[in-house]
N, C-alpha and C positions, 0 to 999 in steps of 0.2 A: 463695345461702341459700335459693331456689327451687327450687334443683336438688337441694338435701338434701333437702329436703322430699317432691319425688317419689321420691329413692329408696326411702325411708322407706316410703313409699305404695306403693312398689313391691311393696316385701317382706310387705306386708298384702293382697294384689291375690289373686285366684283366675283360675289357667291352665286355662280352656275347653275346652281343645284346638287341632288346629292352625285353623289361619285360612282358611276358604275361598279358595280362588279364581276369581275375581275378589273381590276387598275392597272393597265401596262401601260410602261414608258419604254422606248427603244430608245427616244435622244436622237430621233435622226432631223428635228427641226429644234429653234429655240424663238422665244419673243414672242410667238403668234396668241389669238385667243386659246385660251387655256393650255399653254404650253408652258415648260418649265422656261426662266429666265434669267442671267447674270445680273446682280442686283448692286456685285459691288468686285471689282478686282478690272484685270488688263483687260482690255476688248481682243486679244488675238487666243483669250480663252473661248472654247465653245466646241460646237459637234466639230469630230475633227475622227471622217471614217464612220458615220453611223455612231459615234459614243458619245459620251458627255467625258468633256476633258480639258483638263489642267495644262498647258501648255508645254509641248515635247523641245521648247527650245528658247532661249534668251534669259533674261534675268527675272530674278523676283528683288521686293525690293521690302527690307527685315518687318517685321511684325505686323505683318498684311492680310486679311481677311480676304481670297478668292472666291466667292458662293453662288451657287448656284442654288434658285428656291421655285420648287412649286406653285402654281396657282392655286387660289384657296380650294381646300377640299372637305369633304362632307361624309364622316363614317357613321354617322349617328344611327342609321339603321343596322349597323356592321355588327354582331355580337363581339368577334375579336378581330383585329386587324394583323394579318400575316404578311410579310416582306420578303420577298426573295429579291436579291440581288446579284448580278456578277461583275466584279469588279477584279481592279490591276493597280498595282502602283508600284512604283520605284522612286522612293523619294530619299531626299539629305535627312541627315541622322535626326536633326534639328528641326525639320518640318513633321505637321501633322496634318492628317486627312481623317474627315469624321461625315459620319450620317447623322442628323439631326430633324427632328420634329418637334411641332409647337402646341401646345395648349394655351386658351384663351386663360384658365386658371392653373397658372401652373409653369408657363413658360416654356423657354425653350429644353428640350434633354435631347443629348447626343452619346453616341456611342466613337471609341475611336476606330479604327480600319485602316490605319498607316500597315503597308505592309502587307494585310491581307490580299491572297490572290484567288478566284474563284467564286461560285457559289457562295452566299453568307444568307443564313436566316434569323430575321427578327421579329419579336411580335412588338406591337406597338399600340396604346387605347385607345378606342375609338372616337374621345375627344379630341387628337390632333387635329388640326386643322392647316397647317403647311407642312412641308418637308423642305430638308437642304441638303445639298452636298457642300463640304465647304474647305477648302485648304487653306490654312495657318503659316507663314511663312517666320521662323526666328531669327532669322539670318540675310545678307547680304547676297550678293553672287551668284554666279552663273549656272544654270540646272540645265544646260543642255545635254539631251540624255535621259531628265529626272521626267517624271508623269505620272498622273493620278489617273483611270478612268473606270466610267463607269458603261459598260455595256449595255445592261438592259435591268429593269426595274418591274415585278410584279407587286401587288398588295389585292388579298384577297379575302375573304371572311367564311368561314366554311359551311357557317349557318346564320344567315341574318335572324334580327331581331323581330319576332311578329311583330311588335310593335312598341313604338316609344312612347311610352306612356308620360305627360307633360303632369298631372294634377288627377288628384281623386278623393274630392268631398263630400260629407255628408252633413248637411245640416236641418232643425228641425223648425218650423214654421209652422206652429199655432195646431201641434199633434202632429204635424205630416213631416216624414223626411224626405229631402230636398237633396235628390244623389247626383251629383255632377262630376264628367270627368272629360279628358281633351286628350289628344296624340297628335305626338306630329306626324308620325309616318305608321304604314299599317302593310304589315305584308304576309298575304294569303291570309289573311282573317276572316275568319266567318262570320264568329259573332260574340259580343260579350255577355256574360252571367254574372249578376248579380244577389249575393248573399247575406243571409244576415245570422247573428247568435247572439244568445245571453251570457256563454260561457266563454269564447273565443275557439270551440273548439264542436262543437255539433252547429251544421250548418244547415240551413236551409233556401231553396232558391226563391228572390223579389223577383226576379224576371228575367229575357231574353231580350236582347238588343241587335239586331244586324249591323255588322263589321262591315269594313269599306272595300273589305279585298286587299286591295293593293292600292297604298295614296301615299304621295309626298306632300301632302297639303295638313294644315292644325286643321284637326275636325275638334266638333264639340258634343257632346250627350249629355241627354238629361234623363233622370226617371225620379218616381217616385213612390216612396212608403204609405201608403194613406192608414196601416192600423201597425204601430211600429208598438214593439214589447215598451214596457212602463219599465221606469229604470236607465240602468247601460242596457248598452248593448253593442254591436258589432256590424260592420258592413266591411265588406271585400268586393274586388272586382277581379274575374280571370278572364283569359280570351281564348277563343279555339279557333285552330287552324280547320282547312280546308279537310285535313289528314287526320285531322281528331287528336294531336295534340296540342294541350292545353296549358297556361302559363296563370299563376296565381300572383296575385300581387297583395301589397302588405296591408291590412286593413284599418279601419279608420273607428272609434266610439264615438257615440251621443249618448247625451244623457235627458230621460223626460222625468220630469219630478213629478209631474199630479196627472191627475189622472185627466184626459182629452176626450172631447165629442169626438163620435165614431159613427153616429147614425140621430138624424133626426125624422120622426114620420108621423103620421097622425094616426087615427082612429083606426082609419081601414087602410092600414100599414103600408100607404103612399108615403115616401119619399119627401120632404120638403124643405124650404131654406127657411132664412131668419124673416123673411117677410111673410111666411103665412098665418095665417089669421086664424084664430081660435085654439084646439086645445095641443098641443105640442109634446111628442114623448121624447126624451133626448135618453141615449144609449150613452152610458160612458169606456171608455176602455178597462176601468177595471167591473167591468160587469151590471155595477150601479145603473137605475134606470131613474129618471127627473121626468116628473110631468108639468108645463105650464101651460097658461092660459095666457093666450098671446092676443090684447087688444090695438096694440099700437099701428 
């Protein structure tokens, strides 16, 4: 029930942009813009001496969730998400203290941290967009002197992904290969390289396009190969950082089954278009030449 509530709350949450690396939370206040908040549970649960704290006195109701959740997070430009937390708890045997993360595909995944004290480490996927600390009670009764504290939380990525690639496509249009790609983010990205291959092993450069350096916006790119190989060939994209580090992405295949026009020119060797009147010499991709008289 609590998890369904959290998903509904998520749909109403504003996304504030990419999460800073590192992300540090000391739980000195709650409920403000970008801060953690109590989404279900008793109102006397909250910050206690600079800690995320579940009541230290009073009574709990059986089978109830007491849940704090983060604001919406964005780790998409992080290669990995390393989690450091400082926690302590003294619970009844029947109660469960846990740490959760939420993914749009996959839902909630959690770790039981009941009875654990001190510094703890986890690794979570960069597709996580929400975090939560929960206490689940499994019996009615007095809990005076019982507690669950989170003193400190830090998330960091050892290295950020150089780019977050959304798509990469290569299509054929009248004998020309049209190459398109887009990125959701870029970190220290100097330039892109587009390469082609006939066998998928030996590659040659088609061209380079300048990268955006650092960006958190969706950017779209295009280039063309005007003289591609005949038959099946492959195109791939790579990006190079300012320090020379290169990342290469999976190739895509295209197929050109018939020879295509490489060049049109006149008897003087001048390039002409379809509207040229007179003798037109046409060079095909397979090396053959056609001559036509155009009087239309």
